[in-house]
C-alpha positions in Angstrom: 19.9 -4.1 15.0 20.4 -3.2 18.5 17.9 -1.8 20.4 17.9 0.8 23.5 16.7 -1.3 26.5 12.7 -0.4 27.5 13.0 2.7 24.9 9.3 4.2 23.7 9.3 3.9 19.8 7.0 4.6 17.1 6.1 3.4 14.3 4.7 5.1 11.3 2.6 2.0 9.8 1.3 2.3 6.1 -0.8 0.0 4.4 -2.3 -0.5 1.1 -5.0 1.0 -0.8 -3.5 1.8 -4.6 -1.7 4.5 -6.1 -4.7 6.6 -5.4 -3.9 5.6 -1.4 -0.5 6.5 -1.4 -1.2 9.8 -2.8 -3.7 10.6 0.4 -0.5 9.1 2.4 1.4 11.2 1.5 -0.6 14.0 1.4 -1.1 13.3 5.3 2.6 13.1 6.1 3.0 16.6 4.3 0.0 18.1 7.2 1.7 15.7 9.7 4.9 17.5 9.3 3.6 20.7 9.7 1.4 19.9 12.5 4.4 17.7 14.5 7.3 18.6 12.6 8.5 19.4 16.0 7.8 17.2 17.9 8.8 14.0 15.2 8.6 14.3 11.6 7.5 11.7 9.2 11.3 10.6 7.9 12.2 10.5 11.7 10.6 7.7 12.6 12.3 4.4 14.7 10.2 1.6 12.7 8.4 2.0 9.9 6.1 -1.0 8.8 4.3 -0.6 4.6 2.0 -3.3 3.1 1.3 -3.0 -0.7 1.0 0.6 -1.9 2.1 1.8 1.6 5.2 0.0 1.4 7.1 2.5 -1.5 5.8 5.6 0.5 6.8 3.6 3.8 10.8 2.9 2.2 11.1 6.4 0.8 10.8 8.1 4.6 13.0 5.1 5.8 15.5 6.1 3.5 14.8 10.1 5.1 13.4 11.3 2.2 10.3 14.3 3.6 7.3 14.0 2.5 6.6 17.0 1.2 9.6 16.0 -2.2 7.2 13.1 -2.3 4.9 14.8 -2.6 5.9 17.2 -5.5 7.9 13.4 -7.0 4.0 12.5 -7.7 3.9 15.6 -9.3 6.6 15.5 -11.4 8.0 18.6 -9.8 10.8 17.2 -8.0 14.6 17.8 -9.5 15.9 14.8 -7.3 13.9 11.7 -7.8 12.3 10.2 -10.6 8.5 11.0 -11.2 6.2 7.8 -10.3 3.5 7.6 -12.6 0.4 5.4 -13.1 1.0 5.2 -16.8 4.0 3.5 -16.1 3.3 1.2 -13.6 0.7 0.1 -14.8 1.8 -1.0 -18.5 0.4 -3.1 -20.4 3.4 -4.1 -23.1 3.3 -7.7 -20.9 -0.4 -8.3 -20.8 -0.5 -9.2 -25.0 2.4 -12.4 -24.3 0.5 -13.3 -21.1 -2.7 -13.5 -22.5 -1.5 -14.8 -25.7 0.4 -17.9 -23.6 -3.1 -18.0 -22.2 -4.9 -18.6 -25.0 -2.7 -21.3 -26.2 -2.8 -23.2 -23.4 -6.6 -22.9 -23.1 -7.1 -24.2 -27.0 -4.5 -26.9 -25.8 -7.5 -27.9 -22.7 -9.1 -28.6 -25.8 -7.9 -30.5 -27.5 -6.9 -32.9 -24.8 -10.6 -32.8 -23.6 -11.5 -33.7 -27.0 -8.8 -37.0 -27.2 -10.3 -37.9 -23.8 -14.3 -37.7 -25.2 -15.2 -35.7 -22.9 -18.0 -33.6 -24.7 -17.4 -29.4 -25.2 -20.3 -27.8 -23.2 -20.1 -24.4 -21.6 -19.6 -25.7 -18.9 -16.5 -27.6 -19.9 -15.2 -24.9 -21.6 -15.7 -22.1 -18.6 -13.3 -24.9 -16.5 -11.0 -24.8 -19.1 -11.1 -21.1 -19.4 -10.4 -20.9 -15.6 -7.2 -23.1 -15.7 -5.5 -21.4 -18.2 -6.6 -17.8 -17.1 -2.9 -16.1 -16.2 -1.3 -15.9 -13.0 -1.7 -12.1 -13.3 -2.9 -9.4 -16.3 0.5 -6.8 -16.0 3.7 -7.8 -14.2 5.0 -5.0 -11.3 8.4 -5.3 -12.9 7.9 -1.5 -14.1 7.0 -0.5 -10.2 10.3 -2.6 -9.5 12.3 -0.9 -12.0 11.3 3.1 -10.8 11.8 1.9 -7.2 15.5 0.9 -7.8 15.9 4.1 -9.7 15.5 6.4 -7.3 17.7 4.4 -5.1 20.1 4.7 -7.8 19.3 8.3 -8.3 20.4 9.0 -4.7 23.3 6.9 -4.3 21.8 4.5 -1.2 22.1 0.5 -0.8 19.1 -0.5 -1.5 19.1 -3.0 1.0 17.3 -3.0 4.5 20.5 -3.5 6.3 22.2 -0.1 4.9 19.0 1.3 6.2 19.6 4.1 9.8 15.3 2.9 10.5 14.1 0.0 10.4 11.9 -1.0 7.5 9.0 -4.0 7.2 7.5 -4.6 4.4 5.0 -8.2 4.6 3.9 -10.0 1.6 2.1 -13.9 1.6 3.6 -16.5 0.1 1.4 -18.1 -2.7 1.8 -21.6 -2.5 1.9 -21.8 1.8 -0.3 -18.4 2.2 2.0 -17.8 5.0 3.5 -14.2 5.9 7.4 -12.9 5.2 8.3 -10.0 6.5 10.8 -8.5 4.4 13.4 -6.7 6.3 13.2 -9.1 9.9 16.4 -10.7 10.7 16.3 -13.8 8.6 14.9 -11.9 4.9 17.5 -9.0 5.4 19.4 -9.1 2.1 16.7 -9.3 0.2 16.7 -5.9 -2.4 13.4 -3.7 -1.1 12.2 -2.7 -4.5 11.8 -6.2 -4.7 10.5 -6.8 -1.5 7.7 -3.6 -2.4 7.0 -5.0 -6.1 6.2 -8.4 -4.2 4.2 -6.6 -1.6 2.2 -4.8 -4.3 1.6 -7.7 -6.5 -2.2 -7.2 -6.1 -3.9 -11.0 -7.0 -5.3 -11.2 -10.8 -3.7 -7.7 -11.5 -0.5 -8.1 -11.4 1.8 -11.9 -11.2 3.3 -13.2 -8.3 6.8 -11.9 -7.8 9.2 -15.1 -7.5 11.6 -14.0 -5.0 13.9 -17.0 -2.9 12.0 -20.2 -5.3 8.8 -18.6 -3.4 6.1 -16.9 -5.5 4.7 -13.5 -3.4 1.6 -11.8 -3.2 0.2 -8.4 -1.5 0.9 -8.0 1.8 -3.0 -6.2 2.6 -4.6 -9.2 1.3 -4.2 -11.1 4.7 -3.6 -8.3 6.8 -4.1 -4.6 6.5 -2.2 -3.0 9.5 0.2 -5.4 10.4 0.5 -4.3 13.9 1.8 -6.6 15.5 5.7 -6.3 13.6 5.9 -3.3 15.1 4.7 -4.3 18.6 7.3 -7.3 18.0 10.0 -4.6 16.8 9.7 -2.4 20.6 7.2 0.3 18.8 4.3 1.6 21.9 3.1 4.6 20.0 2.0 3.5 16.1 0.7 5.8 13.9 -1.4 4.2 10.9 -2.2 6.2 8.1 -5.2 3.7 6.6 -7.2 5.3 3.5 -8.6 2.2 2.9 -12.1 2.5 4.2 -16.1 1.8 3.3 -17.2 4.2 0.5 -20.4 5.9 2.1 -22.7 6.8 -0.8 -25.5 8.3 0.3 -27.3 10.2 -2.3 -28.6 12.2 -0.1 -25.8 13.9 1.0 -23.0 12.5 -2.3 -23.1 11.6 -5.8 -22.0 8.7 -7.5 -22.6 10.0 -11.3 -23.4 7.6 -14.0 -22.7 8.2 -17.8 -25.6 10.1 -18.1 -24.7 12.3 -15.3 -26.9 10.9 -12.6 -26.6 10.2 -9.5 -26.0 6.2 -9.3 -25.8 3.3 -6.6 -22.5 1.2 -6.1 -24.4 -1.5 -8.0 -25.3 0.5 -11.8 -21.7 1.1 -11.6 -21.3 -2.4 -12.2 -18.6 -5.4 -11.4 -15.6 -3.7 -10.8 -16.9 -1.0 -8.1 -19.1 -4.0 -6.1 -15.6 -6.0 -5.8 -13.9 -2.4 -5.1 -16.6 -2.3 -2.2 -16.0 -5.8 -0.7 -12.9 -5.4 -0.3 -13.2 -2.4 1.5 -15.8 -3.6 3.6 -13.9 -6.6 4.5 -10.5 -4.5 5.3 -12.7 -2.3 7.6 -13.0 -5.4 9.7 -9.5 -6.3 9.9 -8.7 -3.0 11.4 -11.5 -3.3 13.7 -9.9 -7.0 14.5 -6.2 -5.8 14.9 -6.3 -2.9 16.5 -7.9 -4.3 19.0 -4.5 -5.8 20.2 -3.1 -2.4 20.9 -3.7 -0.1 23.8 -5.8 2.3 22.8 -4.6 4.7 25.7 -1.4 4.3 28.3 1.2 5.9 30.3 3.6 4.9 27.2 1.9 5.0 24.1 -1.3 4.5 22.2 -2.6 3.9 18.8 -3.4 6.6 16.6 -5.6 5.7 12.9 -5.7 8.3 10.5 -8.2 7.9 7.2 -10.7 9.7 5.7 -14.2 9.7 6.1 -17.0 7.2 4.3 -18.4 10.2 2.1 -15.1 11.4 1.7 -13.7 7.7 0.4 -15.8 8.1 -2.9 -12.6 10.0 -4.1 -10.4 6.9 -4.4 -12.9 5.3 -6.8 -11.3 8.6 -9.5 -8.2 7.1 -11.6 -5.2 9.2 -10.0 -3.5 9.5 -13.9 -3.9 13.8 -14.3 -2.6 16.1 -12.0 -6.0 17.1 -11.4 -6.3 13.6 -9.7 -3.0 13.4 -8.5 -3.6 16.9 -6.5 -7.6 16.6 -4.8 -6.1 12.8 -3.3 -3.4 14.6 -2.3 -5.5 17.6 -0.8 -7.6 14.7 0.7 -5.0 13.1 2.2 -3.9 17.2 4.0 -7.4 17.3 4.8 -8.0 14.4 6.4 -5.2 14.7 8.8 -5.2 18.3 9.6 -8.8 17.3 10.3 -7.5 14.3 13.3 -4.8 16.5 14.4 -6.5 19.2 15.2 -8.3 16.6 17.7 -5.1 14.6 18.1 -1.8 16.8 18.1 -1.6 17.0 22.0 -1.9 13.6 23.2 -0.2 12.8 19.7 2.6 14.8 20.4 2.9 13.6 24.1 2.9 10.2 23.0 5.6 10.7 20.6 8.0 13.1 23.1 8.6 9.5 25.5 10.3 8.1 21.8 14.0 7.5 21.6 14.5 10.4 19.1 15.4 9.0 15.9 17.9 11.6 13.5 16.1 13.5 11.2 18.0 13.5 7.6 19.2 16.7 6.0 16.8 18.9 5.0 13.7 17.4 6.4 
């Protein structure tokens, strides 16, 4: 793709955060369109970078779909697109097959240990189990199929080369640990729904995705914003939506409820809450490190990061299966972006006006 010389280009970067994170981003982008739509709409950026769940939203925006239509889609109110629902993505129909194969491998491993005369102890049982656990409990295929259906409904090519905007979707190759950026020149022929599936393959939850004789995992495991991709593509104004911040469970001001209805600590909530907070702390550190390489101020561009307050982050601990939780996640994103733009709207508008305009989709 030929780039205009010395153009000050704009990039929208959407990070991961699971289904709730994607809803947060959609809600925030609706607020962005309402407050800055006269300058630049969310489906009119020059460059899109989406990692993990952010790759879904980034891809649909790069197609030219307006954020408000995505809001309707996740609530099942769109007449244009099929609904994207957690229960359609987190399907367990393949789990029993995967676990069945793991159990068979486990028993074969035990028989092999007995034949070699290795004593069967809790330690050897644990080692045999660890070596035979499945690569993932779920398949990401339902998500890939849902995104592919959206491209079919829109009668649009599912290749990066078919987009009028630049779209980049990072994922990590499992066996080498190296990052691959789908949409870059050497990997532009990969179907976008397959690239999304690879970037959303959360380790341990989803099985790695096979592409080009390699296995790929979540694009959010090694980096958070992948802002270097946007900078390398010539972006000077970067707008980042990051729903993934550490939870501030200050029980004097917020209440994370336990089974008995009392306010509890994250530790009292159990294993998954501890792991979730650890991931959030790690990603916050990544964000700080990655944004150091981007100018915070300047005549030609800036970095803008929209993210929730730490005390709002406990909303993400709820499962967005019901319409109530979906709407709350959307509205949290909307309110967060609204508050941010009340402060930064003018400077962001100035920065975006300095970019090369991108054509808006009809109805966008």
